[in-house]
Each structure stands twice: as structure tokens, then as C-alpha cells.
mmCIF file of the N, C-alpha and C atoms, coordinates in Angstrom:
data_MODEL
# 
_entry.id   MODEL 
# 
loop_
_atom_site.group_PDB 
_atom_site.id 
_atom_site.type_symbol 
_atom_site.label_atom_id 
_atom_site.label_alt_id 
_atom_site.label_comp_id 
_atom_site.label_asym_id 
_atom_site.label_entity_id 
_atom_site.label_seq_id 
_atom_site.pdbx_PDB_ins_code 
_atom_site.Cartn_x 
_atom_site.Cartn_y 
_atom_site.Cartn_z 
_atom_site.occupancy 
_atom_site.B_iso_or_equiv 
_atom_site.pdbx_formal_charge 
_atom_site.auth_seq_id 
_atom_site.auth_comp_id 
_atom_site.auth_asym_id 
_atom_site.auth_atom_id 
_atom_site.pdbx_PDB_model_num 
ATOM 1   N N  . MET A 1 1  ? -22.096 -9.101  -10.626 1.00 0.00 ? 1  MET A N  1 
ATOM 2   C CA . MET A 1 1  ? -20.919 -8.986  -9.811  1.00 0.00 ? 1  MET A CA 1 
ATOM 3   C C  . MET A 1 1  ? -21.268 -8.133  -8.593  1.00 0.00 ? 1  MET A C  1 
ATOM 4   N N  . CYS A 1 2  ? -20.835 -8.587  -7.431  1.00 0.00 ? 2  CYS A N  1 
ATOM 5   C CA . CYS A 1 2  ? -21.165 -7.893  -6.194  1.00 0.00 ? 2  CYS A CA 1 
ATOM 6   C C  . CYS A 1 2  ? -19.878 -7.454  -5.500  1.00 0.00 ? 2  CYS A C  1 
ATOM 7   N N  . PHE A 1 3  ? -19.816 -6.205  -5.109  1.00 0.00 ? 3  PHE A N  1 
ATOM 8   C CA . PHE A 1 3  ? -18.653 -5.687  -4.397  1.00 0.00 ? 3  PHE A CA 1 
ATOM 9   C C  . PHE A 1 3  ? -19.039 -5.421  -2.951  1.00 0.00 ? 3  PHE A C  1 
ATOM 10  N N  . ILE A 1 4  ? -18.157 -5.816  -2.052  1.00 0.00 ? 4  ILE A N  1 
ATOM 11  C CA . ILE A 1 4  ? -18.375 -5.563  -0.637  1.00 0.00 ? 4  ILE A CA 1 
ATOM 12  C C  . ILE A 1 4  ? -17.272 -4.604  -0.182  1.00 0.00 ? 4  ILE A C  1 
ATOM 13  N N  . PHE A 1 5  ? -17.679 -3.463  0.340   1.00 0.00 ? 5  PHE A N  1 
ATOM 14  C CA . PHE A 1 5  ? -16.717 -2.495  0.830   1.00 0.00 ? 5  PHE A CA 1 
ATOM 15  C C  . PHE A 1 5  ? -16.725 -2.532  2.353   1.00 0.00 ? 5  PHE A C  1 
ATOM 16  N N  . LEU A 1 6  ? -15.563 -2.762  2.922   1.00 0.00 ? 6  LEU A N  1 
ATOM 17  C CA . LEU A 1 6  ? -15.432 -2.836  4.369   1.00 0.00 ? 6  LEU A CA 1 
ATOM 18  C C  . LEU A 1 6  ? -14.763 -1.569  4.886   1.00 0.00 ? 6  LEU A C  1 
ATOM 19  N N  . GLN A 1 7  ? -15.216 -1.136  6.033   1.00 0.00 ? 7  GLN A N  1 
ATOM 20  C CA . GLN A 1 7  ? -14.546 -0.026  6.695   1.00 0.00 ? 7  GLN A CA 1 
ATOM 21  C C  . GLN A 1 7  ? -13.334 -0.599  7.432   1.00 0.00 ? 7  GLN A C  1 
ATOM 22  N N  . ILE A 1 8  ? -12.157 -0.041  7.157   1.00 0.00 ? 8  ILE A N  1 
ATOM 23  C CA . ILE A 1 8  ? -10.933 -0.524  7.794   1.00 0.00 ? 8  ILE A CA 1 
ATOM 24  C C  . ILE A 1 8  ? -10.405 0.572   8.706   1.00 0.00 ? 8  ILE A C  1 
ATOM 25  N N  . ASP A 1 9  ? -10.175 0.203   9.957   1.00 0.00 ? 9  ASP A N  1 
ATOM 26  C CA . ASP A 1 9  ? -9.616  1.133   10.928  1.00 0.00 ? 9  ASP A CA 1 
ATOM 27  C C  . ASP A 1 9  ? -8.094  1.022   10.878  1.00 0.00 ? 9  ASP A C  1 
ATOM 28  N N  . ALA A 1 10 ? -7.418  2.070   10.432  1.00 0.00 ? 10 ALA A N  1 
ATOM 29  C CA . ALA A 1 10 ? -5.972  2.052   10.269  1.00 0.00 ? 10 ALA A CA 1 
ATOM 30  C C  . ALA A 1 10 ? -5.242  1.839   11.596  1.00 0.00 ? 10 ALA A C  1 
ATOM 31  N N  . ALA A 1 11 ? -5.843  2.249   12.702  1.00 0.00 ? 11 ALA A N  1 
ATOM 32  C CA . ALA A 1 11 ? -5.186  2.114   14.006  1.00 0.00 ? 11 ALA A CA 1 
ATOM 33  C C  . ALA A 1 11 ? -5.107  0.658   14.458  1.00 0.00 ? 11 ALA A C  1 
ATOM 34  N N  . THR A 1 12 ? -6.022  -0.189  14.006  1.00 0.00 ? 12 THR A N  1 
ATOM 35  C CA . THR A 1 12 ? -6.020  -1.585  14.439  1.00 0.00 ? 12 THR A CA 1 
ATOM 36  C C  . THR A 1 12 ? -5.755  -2.551  13.286  1.00 0.00 ? 12 THR A C  1 
ATOM 37  N N  . TRP A 1 13 ? -5.379  -2.024  12.127  1.00 0.00 ? 13 TRP A N  1 
ATOM 38  C CA . TRP A 1 13 ? -5.109  -2.868  10.956  1.00 0.00 ? 13 TRP A CA 1 
ATOM 39  C C  . TRP A 1 13 ? -3.943  -3.806  11.257  1.00 0.00 ? 13 TRP A C  1 
ATOM 40  N N  . GLY A 1 14 ? -4.092  -5.084  11.004  1.00 0.00 ? 14 GLY A N  1 
ATOM 41  C CA . GLY A 1 14 ? -3.026  -6.064  11.180  1.00 0.00 ? 14 GLY A CA 1 
ATOM 42  C C  . GLY A 1 14 ? -2.972  -6.705  12.551  1.00 0.00 ? 14 GLY A C  1 
ATOM 43  N N  . ILE A 1 15 ? -3.840  -6.327  13.468  1.00 0.00 ? 15 ILE A N  1 
ATOM 44  C CA . ILE A 1 15 ? -3.838  -6.930  14.797  1.00 0.00 ? 15 ILE A CA 1 
ATOM 45  C C  . ILE A 1 15 ? -4.652  -8.219  14.749  1.00 0.00 ? 15 ILE A C  1 
ATOM 46  N N  . ASP A 1 16 ? -4.050  -9.286  15.200  1.00 0.00 ? 16 ASP A N  1 
ATOM 47  C CA . ASP A 1 16 ? -4.740  -10.566 15.269  1.00 0.00 ? 16 ASP A CA 1 
ATOM 48  C C  . ASP A 1 16 ? -5.303  -10.717 16.679  1.00 0.00 ? 16 ASP A C  1 
ATOM 49  N N  . TRP A 1 17 ? -6.579  -10.365 16.830  1.00 0.00 ? 17 TRP A N  1 
ATOM 50  C CA . TRP A 1 17 ? -7.184  -10.354 18.151  1.00 0.00 ? 17 TRP A CA 1 
ATOM 51  C C  . TRP A 1 17 ? -7.293  -11.749 18.752  1.00 0.00 ? 17 TRP A C  1 
ATOM 52  N N  . GLU A 1 18 ? -7.296  -12.787 17.936  1.00 0.00 ? 18 GLU A N  1 
ATOM 53  C CA . GLU A 1 18 ? -7.363  -14.157 18.445  1.00 0.00 ? 18 GLU A CA 1 
ATOM 54  C C  . GLU A 1 18 ? -5.984  -14.789 18.590  1.00 0.00 ? 18 GLU A C  1 
ATOM 55  N N  . GLY A 1 19 ? -4.934  -14.080 18.226  1.00 0.00 ? 19 GLY A N  1 
ATOM 56  C CA . GLY A 1 19 ? -3.572  -14.612 18.263  1.00 0.00 ? 19 GLY A CA 1 
ATOM 57  C C  . GLY A 1 19 ? -2.988  -14.625 19.660  1.00 0.00 ? 19 GLY A C  1 
ATOM 58  N N  . PRO A 1 20 ? -1.837  -15.283 19.817  1.00 0.00 ? 20 PRO A N  1 
ATOM 59  C CA . PRO A 1 20 ? -1.194  -15.344 21.137  1.00 0.00 ? 20 PRO A CA 1 
ATOM 60  C C  . PRO A 1 20 ? -0.629  -13.979 21.536  1.00 0.00 ? 20 PRO A C  1 
ATOM 61  N N  . VAL A 1 21 ? -0.556  -13.787 22.833  1.00 0.00 ? 21 VAL A N  1 
ATOM 62  C CA . VAL A 1 21 ? -0.021  -12.542 23.379  1.00 0.00 ? 21 VAL A CA 1 
ATOM 63  C C  . VAL A 1 21 ? 1.419   -12.798 23.795  1.00 0.00 ? 21 VAL A C  1 
ATOM 64  N N  . GLY A 1 22 ? 2.323   -11.956 23.339  1.00 0.00 ? 22 GLY A N  1 
ATOM 65  C CA . GLY A 1 22 ? 3.729   -12.113 23.703  1.00 0.00 ? 22 GLY A CA 1 
ATOM 66  C C  . GLY A 1 22 ? 3.994   -11.667 25.126  1.00 0.00 ? 22 GLY A C  1 
ATOM 67  N N  . THR A 1 23 ? 4.983   -12.271 25.731  1.00 0.00 ? 23 THR A N  1 
ATOM 68  C CA . THR A 1 23 ? 5.375   -11.869 27.079  1.00 0.00 ? 23 THR A CA 1 
ATOM 69  C C  . THR A 1 23 ? 6.736   -11.187 26.990  1.00 0.00 ? 23 THR A C  1 
ATOM 70  N N  . PRO A 1 24 ? 6.941   -10.123 27.756  1.00 0.00 ? 24 PRO A N  1 
ATOM 71  C CA . PRO A 1 24 ? 8.227   -9.431  27.709  1.00 0.00 ? 24 PRO A CA 1 
ATOM 72  C C  . PRO A 1 24 ? 9.361   -10.314 28.212  1.00 0.00 ? 24 PRO A C  1 
ATOM 73  N N  . ASP A 1 25 ? 10.497  -10.234 27.563  1.00 0.00 ? 25 ASP A N  1 
ATOM 74  C CA . ASP A 1 25 ? 11.674  -11.010 27.944  1.00 0.00 ? 25 ASP A CA 1 
ATOM 75  C C  . ASP A 1 25 ? 12.688  -10.058 28.567  1.00 0.00 ? 25 ASP A C  1 
ATOM 76  N N  . PRO A 1 26 ? 12.917  -10.153 29.883  1.00 0.00 ? 26 PRO A N  1 
ATOM 77  C CA . PRO A 1 26 ? 13.846  -9.214  30.523  1.00 0.00 ? 26 PRO A CA 1 
ATOM 78  C C  . PRO A 1 26 ? 15.281  -9.367  30.025  1.00 0.00 ? 26 PRO A C  1 
ATOM 79  N N  . GLU A 1 27 ? 15.638  -10.533 29.501  1.00 0.00 ? 27 GLU A N  1 
ATOM 80  C CA . GLU A 1 27 ? 16.991  -10.745 28.993  1.00 0.00 ? 27 GLU A CA 1 
ATOM 81  C C  . GLU A 1 27 ? 17.177  -10.163 27.597  1.00 0.00 ? 27 GLU A C  1 
ATOM 82  N N  . ALA A 1 28 ? 16.091  -9.766  26.960  1.00 0.00 ? 28 ALA A N  1 
ATOM 83  C CA . ALA A 1 28 ? 16.177  -9.231  25.614  1.00 0.00 ? 28 ALA A CA 1 
ATOM 84  C C  . ALA A 1 28 ? 16.372  -7.720  25.606  1.00 0.00 ? 28 ALA A C  1 
ATOM 85  N N  . ALA A 1 29 ? 16.554  -7.121  26.762  1.00 0.00 ? 29 ALA A N  1 
ATOM 86  C CA . ALA A 1 29 ? 16.745  -5.677  26.836  1.00 0.00 ? 29 ALA A CA 1 
ATOM 87  C C  . ALA A 1 29 ? 18.066  -5.309  26.165  1.00 0.00 ? 29 ALA A C  1 
ATOM 88  N N  . VAL A 1 30 ? 18.041  -4.235  25.419  1.00 0.00 ? 30 VAL A N  1 
ATOM 89  C CA . VAL A 1 30 ? 19.226  -3.784  24.694  1.00 0.00 ? 30 VAL A CA 1 
ATOM 90  C C  . VAL A 1 30 ? 19.636  -2.422  25.232  1.00 0.00 ? 30 VAL A C  1 
ATOM 91  N N  . GLU A 1 31 ? 20.897  -2.283  25.554  1.00 0.00 ? 31 GLU A N  1 
ATOM 92  C CA . GLU A 1 31 ? 21.426  -1.001  25.997  1.00 0.00 ? 31 GLU A CA 1 
ATOM 93  C C  . GLU A 1 31 ? 22.239  -0.402  24.859  1.00 0.00 ? 31 GLU A C  1 
ATOM 94  N N  . VAL A 1 32 ? 21.855  0.780   24.443  1.00 0.00 ? 32 VAL A N  1 
ATOM 95  C CA . VAL A 1 32 ? 22.547  1.451   23.342  1.00 0.00 ? 32 VAL A CA 1 
ATOM 96  C C  . VAL A 1 32 ? 23.405  2.556   23.940  1.00 0.00 ? 32 VAL A C  1 
ATOM 97  N N  . PRO A 1 33 ? 24.722  2.480   23.696  1.00 0.00 ? 33 PRO A N  1 
ATOM 98  C CA . PRO A 1 33 ? 25.585  3.521   24.254  1.00 0.00 ? 33 PRO A CA 1 
ATOM 99  C C  . PRO A 1 33 ? 25.356  4.853   23.546  1.00 0.00 ? 33 PRO A C  1 
ATOM 100 N N  . LEU A 1 34 ? 25.595  5.934   24.254  1.00 0.00 ? 34 LEU A N  1 
ATOM 101 C CA . LEU A 1 34 ? 25.448  7.254   23.667  1.00 0.00 ? 34 LEU A CA 1 
ATOM 102 C C  . LEU A 1 34 ? 26.556  7.491   22.647  1.00 0.00 ? 34 LEU A C  1 
ATOM 103 N N  . ALA A 1 35 ? 26.183  8.085   21.536  1.00 0.00 ? 35 ALA A N  1 
ATOM 104 C CA . ALA A 1 35 ? 27.158  8.412   20.498  1.00 0.00 ? 35 ALA A CA 1 
ATOM 105 C C  . ALA A 1 35 ? 27.854  9.716   20.871  1.00 0.00 ? 35 ALA A C  1 
ATOM 106 N N  . PRO A 1 36 ? 29.099  9.857   20.448  1.00 0.00 ? 36 PRO A N  1 
ATOM 107 C CA . PRO A 1 36 ? 29.772  11.135  20.685  1.00 0.00 ? 36 PRO A CA 1 
ATOM 108 C C  . PRO A 1 36 ? 28.984  12.279  20.048  1.00 0.00 ? 36 PRO A C  1 
ATOM 109 N N  . GLN A 1 37 ? 29.018  13.455  20.680  1.00 0.00 ? 37 GLN A N  1 
ATOM 110 C CA . GLN A 1 37 ? 28.208  14.588  20.239  1.00 0.00 ? 37 GLN A CA 1 
ATOM 111 C C  . GLN A 1 37 ? 28.501  15.016  18.812  1.00 0.00 ? 37 GLN A C  1 
ATOM 112 N N  . ASN A 1 38 ? 29.729  14.941  18.384  1.00 0.00 ? 38 ASN A N  1 
ATOM 113 C CA . ASN A 1 38 ? 30.080  15.450  17.069  1.00 0.00 ? 38 ASN A CA 1 
ATOM 114 C C  . ASN A 1 38 ? 30.179  14.360  16.003  1.00 0.00 ? 38 ASN A C  1 
ATOM 115 N N  . MET A 1 39 ? 29.675  13.171  16.285  1.00 0.00 ? 39 MET A N  1 
ATOM 116 C CA . MET A 1 39 ? 29.826  12.056  15.346  1.00 0.00 ? 39 MET A CA 1 
ATOM 117 C C  . MET A 1 39 ? 29.154  12.355  14.010  1.00 0.00 ? 39 MET A C  1 
ATOM 118 N N  . GLN A 1 40 ? 27.948  12.873  14.037  1.00 0.00 ? 40 GLN A N  1 
ATOM 119 C CA . GLN A 1 40 ? 27.236  13.142  12.790  1.00 0.00 ? 40 GLN A CA 1 
ATOM 120 C C  . GLN A 1 40 ? 27.998  14.149  11.937  1.00 0.00 ? 40 GLN A C  1 
ATOM 121 N N  . GLN A 1 41 ? 28.489  15.202  12.560  1.00 0.00 ? 41 GLN A N  1 
ATOM 122 C CA . GLN A 1 41 ? 29.231  16.217  11.807  1.00 0.00 ? 41 GLN A CA 1 
ATOM 123 C C  . GLN A 1 41 ? 30.531  15.648  11.251  1.00 0.00 ? 41 GLN A C  1 
ATOM 124 N N  . THR A 1 42 ? 31.202  14.798  12.016  1.00 0.00 ? 42 THR A N  1 
ATOM 125 C CA . THR A 1 42 ? 32.448  14.198  11.568  1.00 0.00 ? 42 THR A CA 1 
ATOM 126 C C  . THR A 1 42 ? 32.218  13.289  10.369  1.00 0.00 ? 42 THR A C  1 
ATOM 127 N N  . VAL A 1 43 ? 31.218  12.418  10.461  1.00 0.00 ? 43 VAL A N  1 
ATOM 128 C CA . VAL A 1 43 ? 30.917  11.495  9.361   1.00 0.00 ? 43 VAL A CA 1 
ATOM 129 C C  . VAL A 1 43 ? 30.464  12.269  8.131   1.00 0.00 ? 43 VAL A C  1 
ATOM 130 N N  . GLU A 1 44 ? 29.607  13.246  8.325   1.00 0.00 ? 44 GLU A N  1 
ATOM 131 C CA . GLU A 1 44 ? 29.121  14.037  7.195   1.00 0.00 ? 44 GLU A CA 1 
ATOM 132 C C  . GLU A 1 44 ? 30.267  14.783  6.515   1.00 0.00 ? 44 GLU A C  1 
ATOM 133 N N  . GLY A 1 45 ? 31.162  15.352  7.291   1.00 0.00 ? 45 GLY A N  1 
ATOM 134 C CA . GLY A 1 45 ? 32.314  16.041  6.719   1.00 0.00 ? 45 GLY A CA 1 
ATOM 135 C C  . GLY A 1 45 ? 33.212  15.103  5.943   1.00 0.00 ? 45 GLY A C  1 
ATOM 136 N N  . HIS A 1 46 ? 33.437  13.914  6.479   1.00 0.00 ? 46 HIS A N  1 
ATOM 137 C CA . HIS A 1 46 ? 34.259  12.905  5.798   1.00 0.00 ? 46 HIS A CA 1 
ATOM 138 C C  . HIS A 1 46 ? 33.629  12.503  4.464   1.00 0.00 ? 46 HIS A C  1 
ATOM 139 N N  . LEU A 1 47 ? 32.319  12.294  4.464   1.00 0.00 ? 47 LEU A N  1 
ATOM 140 C CA . LEU A 1 47 ? 31.635  11.914  3.227   1.00 0.00 ? 47 LEU A CA 1 
ATOM 141 C C  . LEU A 1 47 ? 31.667  13.043  2.205   1.00 0.00 ? 47 LEU A C  1 
ATOM 142 N N  . ARG A 1 48 ? 31.488  14.273  2.666   1.00 0.00 ? 48 ARG A N  1 
ATOM 143 C CA . ARG A 1 48 ? 31.526  15.417  1.737   1.00 0.00 ? 48 ARG A CA 1 
ATOM 144 C C  . ARG A 1 48 ? 32.896  15.552  1.067   1.00 0.00 ? 48 ARG A C  1 
ATOM 145 N N  . LEU A 1 49 ? 33.953  15.190  1.797   1.00 0.00 ? 49 LEU A N  1 
ATOM 146 C CA . LEU A 1 49 ? 35.296  15.268  1.224   1.00 0.00 ? 49 LEU A CA 1 
ATOM 147 C C  . LEU A 1 49 ? 35.587  14.147  0.227   1.00 0.00 ? 49 LEU A C  1 
ATOM 148 N N  . HIS A 1 50 ? 35.007  12.967  0.452   1.00 0.00 ? 50 HIS A N  1 
ATOM 149 C CA . HIS A 1 50 ? 35.397  11.792  -0.328  1.00 0.00 ? 50 HIS A CA 1 
ATOM 150 C C  . HIS A 1 50 ? 34.353  11.278  -1.322  1.00 0.00 ? 50 HIS A C  1 
ATOM 151 N N  . ILE A 1 51 ? 33.116  11.712  -1.231  1.00 0.00 ? 51 ILE A N  1 
ATOM 152 C CA . ILE A 1 51 ? 32.070  11.228  -2.139  1.00 0.00 ? 51 ILE A CA 1 
ATOM 153 C C  . ILE A 1 51 ? 31.571  12.399  -2.980  1.00 0.00 ? 51 ILE A C  1 
ATOM 154 N N  . ASP A 1 52 ? 31.694  12.258  -4.285  1.00 0.00 ? 52 ASP A N  1 
ATOM 155 C CA . ASP A 1 52 ? 31.187  13.274  -5.206  1.00 0.00 ? 52 ASP A CA 1 
ATOM 156 C C  . ASP A 1 52 ? 29.741  12.918  -5.553  1.00 0.00 ? 52 ASP A C  1 
ATOM 157 N N  . PRO A 1 53 ? 28.764  13.726  -5.155  1.00 0.00 ? 53 PRO A N  1 
ATOM 158 C CA . PRO A 1 53 ? 27.361  13.384  -5.417  1.00 0.00 ? 53 PRO A CA 1 
ATOM 159 C C  . PRO A 1 53 ? 27.001  13.440  -6.902  1.00 0.00 ? 53 PRO A C  1 
ATOM 160 N N  . PHE A 1 54 ? 27.880  13.986  -7.727  1.00 0.00 ? 54 PHE A N  1 
ATOM 161 C CA . PHE A 1 54 ? 27.595  14.082  -9.157  1.00 0.00 ? 54 PHE A CA 1 
ATOM 162 C C  . PHE A 1 54 ? 28.316  13.015  -9.975  1.00 0.00 ? 54 PHE A C  1 
ATOM 163 N N  . LEU A 1 55 ? 28.835  11.984  -9.322  1.00 0.00 ? 55 LEU A N  1 
ATOM 164 C CA . LEU A 1 55 ? 29.469  10.895  -10.046 1.00 0.00 ? 55 LEU A CA 1 
ATOM 165 C C  . LEU A 1 55 ? 28.461  10.205  -10.961 1.00 0.00 ? 55 LEU A C  1 
ATOM 166 N N  . THR A 1 56 ? 28.936  9.728   -12.087 1.00 0.00 ? 56 THR A N  1 
ATOM 167 C CA . THR A 1 56 ? 28.054  8.947   -12.951 1.00 0.00 ? 56 THR A CA 1 
ATOM 168 C C  . THR A 1 56 ? 27.984  7.524   -12.409 1.00 0.00 ? 56 THR A C  1 
ATOM 169 N N  . SER A 1 57 ? 26.863  6.906   -12.623 1.00 0.00 ? 57 SER A N  1 
ATOM 170 C CA . SER A 1 57 ? 26.638  5.571   -12.087 1.00 0.00 ? 57 SER A CA 1 
ATOM 171 C C  . SER A 1 57 ? 25.870  4.735   -13.088 1.00 0.00 ? 57 SER A C  1 
ATOM 172 N N  . GLU A 1 58 ? 26.302  3.502   -13.251 1.00 0.00 ? 58 GLU A N  1 
ATOM 173 C CA . GLU A 1 58 ? 25.593  2.546   -14.101 1.00 0.00 ? 58 GLU A CA 1 
ATOM 174 C C  . GLU A 1 58 ? 24.524  1.794   -13.303 1.00 0.00 ? 58 GLU A C  1 
ATOM 175 N N  . GLU A 1 59 ? 24.481  2.036   -12.003 1.00 0.00 ? 59 GLU A N  1 
ATOM 176 C CA . GLU A 1 59 ? 23.567  1.303   -11.110 1.00 0.00 ? 59 GLU A CA 1 
ATOM 177 C C  . GLU A 1 59 ? 22.573  2.237   -10.424 1.00 0.00 ? 59 GLU A C  1 
ATOM 178 N N  . PHE A 1 60 ? 22.225  3.332   -11.076 1.00 0.00 ? 60 PHE A N  1 
ATOM 179 C CA . PHE A 1 60 ? 21.252  4.294   -10.546 1.00 0.00 ? 60 PHE A CA 1 
ATOM 180 C C  . PHE A 1 60 ? 21.650  4.842   -9.185  1.00 0.00 ? 60 PHE A C  1 
ATOM 181 N N  . GLY A 1 61 ? 22.955  4.956   -8.931  1.00 0.00 ? 61 GLY A N  1 
ATOM 182 C CA . GLY A 1 61 ? 23.457  5.521   -7.687  1.00 0.00 ? 61 GLY A CA 1 
ATOM 183 C C  . GLY A 1 61 ? 23.637  4.534   -6.555  1.00 0.00 ? 61 GLY A C  1 
ATOM 184 N N  . VAL A 1 62 ? 23.247  3.279   -6.764  1.00 0.00 ? 62 VAL A N  1 
ATOM 185 C CA . VAL A 1 62 ? 23.363  2.277   -5.698  1.00 0.00 ? 62 VAL A CA 1 
ATOM 186 C C  . VAL A 1 62 ? 24.828  2.063   -5.337  1.00 0.00 ? 62 VAL A C  1 
ATOM 187 N N  . ASP A 1 63 ? 25.718  2.034   -6.324  1.00 0.00 ? 63 ASP A N  1 
ATOM 188 C CA . ASP A 1 63 ? 27.137  1.842   -6.048  1.00 0.00 ? 63 ASP A CA 1 
ATOM 189 C C  . ASP A 1 63 ? 27.716  3.011   -5.245  1.00 0.00 ? 63 ASP A C  1 
ATOM 190 N N  . ILE A 1 64 ? 27.272  4.222   -5.538  1.00 0.00 ? 64 ILE A N  1 
ATOM 191 C CA . ILE A 1 64 ? 27.730  5.396   -4.790  1.00 0.00 ? 64 ILE A CA 1 
ATOM 192 C C  . ILE A 1 64 ? 27.200  5.336   -3.359  1.00 0.00 ? 64 ILE A C  1 
ATOM 193 N N  . TYR A 1 65 ? 25.946  4.944   -3.206  1.00 0.00 ? 65 TYR A N  1 
ATOM 194 C CA . TYR A 1 65 ? 25.341  4.810   -1.874  1.00 0.00 ? 65 TYR A CA 1 
ATOM 195 C C  . TYR A 1 65 ? 26.093  3.768   -1.049  1.00 0.00 ? 65 TYR A C  1 
ATOM 196 N N  . ARG A 1 66 ? 26.395  2.614   -1.660  1.00 0.00 ? 66 ARG A N  1 
ATOM 197 C CA . ARG A 1 66 ? 27.101  1.555   -0.930  1.00 0.00 ? 66 ARG A CA 1 
ATOM 198 C C  . ARG A 1 66 ? 28.489  2.016   -0.500  1.00 0.00 ? 66 ARG A C  1 
ATOM 199 N N  . ARG A 1 67 ? 29.167  2.744   -1.375  1.00 0.00 ? 67 ARG A N  1 
ATOM 200 C CA . ARG A 1 67 ? 30.496  3.256   -1.037  1.00 0.00 ? 67 ARG A CA 1 
ATOM 201 C C  . ARG A 1 67 ? 30.394  4.253   0.122   1.00 0.00 ? 67 ARG A C  1 
ATOM 202 N N  . ALA A 1 68 ? 29.407  5.140   0.060   1.00 0.00 ? 68 ALA A N  1 
ATOM 203 C CA . ALA A 1 68 ? 29.217  6.116   1.132   1.00 0.00 ? 68 ALA A CA 1 
ATOM 204 C C  . ALA A 1 68 ? 28.859  5.419   2.440   1.00 0.00 ? 68 ALA A C  1 
ATOM 205 N N  . LEU A 1 69 ? 28.007  4.421   2.376   1.00 0.00 ? 69 LEU A N  1 
ATOM 206 C CA . LEU A 1 69 ? 27.617  3.675   3.576   1.00 0.00 ? 69 LEU A CA 1 
ATOM 207 C C  . LEU A 1 69 ? 28.820  2.974   4.190   1.00 0.00 ? 69 LEU A C  1 
ATOM 208 N N  . SER A 1 70 ? 29.636  2.357   3.371   1.00 0.00 ? 70 SER A N  1 
ATOM 209 C CA . SER A 1 70 ? 30.835  1.669   3.851   1.00 0.00 ? 70 SER A CA 1 
ATOM 210 C C  . SER A 1 70 ? 31.790  2.656   4.515   1.00 0.00 ? 70 SER A C  1 
ATOM 211 N N  . MET A 1 71 ? 31.970  3.824   3.878   1.00 0.00 ? 71 MET A N  1 
ATOM 212 C CA . MET A 1 71 ? 32.862  4.832   4.447   1.00 0.00 ? 71 MET A CA 1 
ATOM 213 C C  . MET A 1 71 ? 32.304  5.356   5.775   1.00 0.00 ? 71 MET A C  1 
ATOM 214 N N  . ALA A 1 72 ? 30.994  5.556   5.849   1.00 0.00 ? 72 ALA A N  1 
ATOM 215 C CA . ALA A 1 72 ? 30.374  6.034   7.088   1.00 0.00 ? 72 ALA A CA 1 
ATOM 216 C C  . ALA A 1 72 ? 30.536  5.000   8.199   1.00 0.00 ? 72 ALA A C  1 
ATOM 217 N N  . GLN A 1 73 ? 30.341  3.726   7.879   1.00 0.00 ? 73 GLN A N  1 
ATOM 218 C CA . GLN A 1 73 ? 30.491  2.672   8.879   1.00 0.00 ? 73 GLN A CA 1 
ATOM 219 C C  . GLN A 1 73 ? 31.937  2.607   9.383   1.00 0.00 ? 73 GLN A C  1 
ATOM 220 N N  . ASP A 1 74 ? 32.895  2.725   8.459   1.00 0.00 ? 74 ASP A N  1 
ATOM 221 C CA . ASP A 1 74 ? 34.303  2.720   8.849   1.00 0.00 ? 74 ASP A CA 1 
ATOM 222 C C  . ASP A 1 74 ? 34.633  3.907   9.745   1.00 0.00 ? 74 ASP A C  1 
ATOM 223 N N  . SER A 1 75 ? 34.084  5.051   9.405   1.00 0.00 ? 75 SER A N  1 
ATOM 224 C CA . SER A 1 75 ? 34.323  6.261   10.190  1.00 0.00 ? 75 SER A CA 1 
ATOM 225 C C  . SER A 1 75 ? 33.743  6.135   11.598  1.00 0.00 ? 75 SER A C  1 
ATOM 226 N N  . VAL A 1 76 ? 32.557  5.593   11.705  1.00 0.00 ? 76 VAL A N  1 
ATOM 227 C CA . VAL A 1 76 ? 31.915  5.404   13.014  1.00 0.00 ? 76 VAL A CA 1 
ATOM 228 C C  . VAL A 1 76 ? 32.702  4.374   13.828  1.00 0.00 ? 76 VAL A C  1 
ATOM 229 N N  . ALA A 1 77 ? 33.128  3.287   13.187  1.00 0.00 ? 77 ALA A N  1 
ATOM 230 C CA . ALA A 1 77 ? 33.879  2.251   13.902  1.00 0.00 ? 77 ALA A CA 1 
ATOM 231 C C  . ALA A 1 77 ? 35.199  2.806   14.428  1.00 0.00 ? 77 ALA A C  1 
ATOM 232 N N  . ALA A 1 78 ? 35.809  3.720   13.699  1.00 0.00 ? 78 ALA A N  1 
ATOM 233 C CA . ALA A 1 78 ? 37.066  4.318   14.140  1.00 0.00 ? 78 ALA A CA 1 
ATOM 234 C C  . ALA A 1 78 ? 36.858  5.241   15.338  1.00 0.00 ? 78 ALA A C  1 
ATOM 235 N N  . GLN A 1 79 ? 35.671  5.830   15.455  1.00 0.00 ? 79 GLN A N  1 
ATOM 236 C CA . GLN A 1 79 ? 35.402  6.758   16.554  1.00 0.00 ? 79 GLN A CA 1 
ATOM 237 C C  . GLN A 1 79 ? 35.009  6.051   17.843  1.00 0.00 ? 79 GLN A C  1 
ATOM 238 N N  . VAL A 1 80 ? 34.467  4.860   17.733  1.00 0.00 ? 80 VAL A N  1 
ATOM 239 C CA . VAL A 1 80 ? 33.947  4.162   18.913  1.00 0.00 ? 80 VAL A CA 1 
ATOM 240 C C  . VAL A 1 80 ? 35.013  3.392   19.617  1.00 0.00 ? 80 VAL A C  1 
# 
């Protein structure tokens, strides 16, 4: 049995040097509006009031995470 060990450069791993080169699309530019300064504190405070981190879960906490995510999204949508 013969093993071949190759040196892999992490900086260029996954680059297809023979592949096509993409061209920038000026219409694909995305403008992200600035969030209100206190949004993070507001959402965090809302979650701390309504989500108990010590709740029991049959889904390894996924159900609690989904509920918190939904509440955070609703809170952000109400602020924007």
C-alpha cells in the first residue's frame, strides 16, 4: 500500500485556477440601511423578558431558539 501526502496551501484551497472568472454585476449591488443605534439592546431586553433560558426542551433547545428567533425578527420588523 502506498500513501501520497500532498502539501495543501490553506490560502488557495478550493480555487479552480482553470475555471471561469466572474465579472462584477453593477446591478447586483446591495444597499443595507443603517440599523437604529439601540436596536440590539432593545431586542436583547425583549428576549430577556420573554424567553426563559432554563426552559425544558424535548428538541435540545431548538424549539426555544426558534421561538427566540421569531420574537427577535418581529421586534426588528416593528422597529424598522
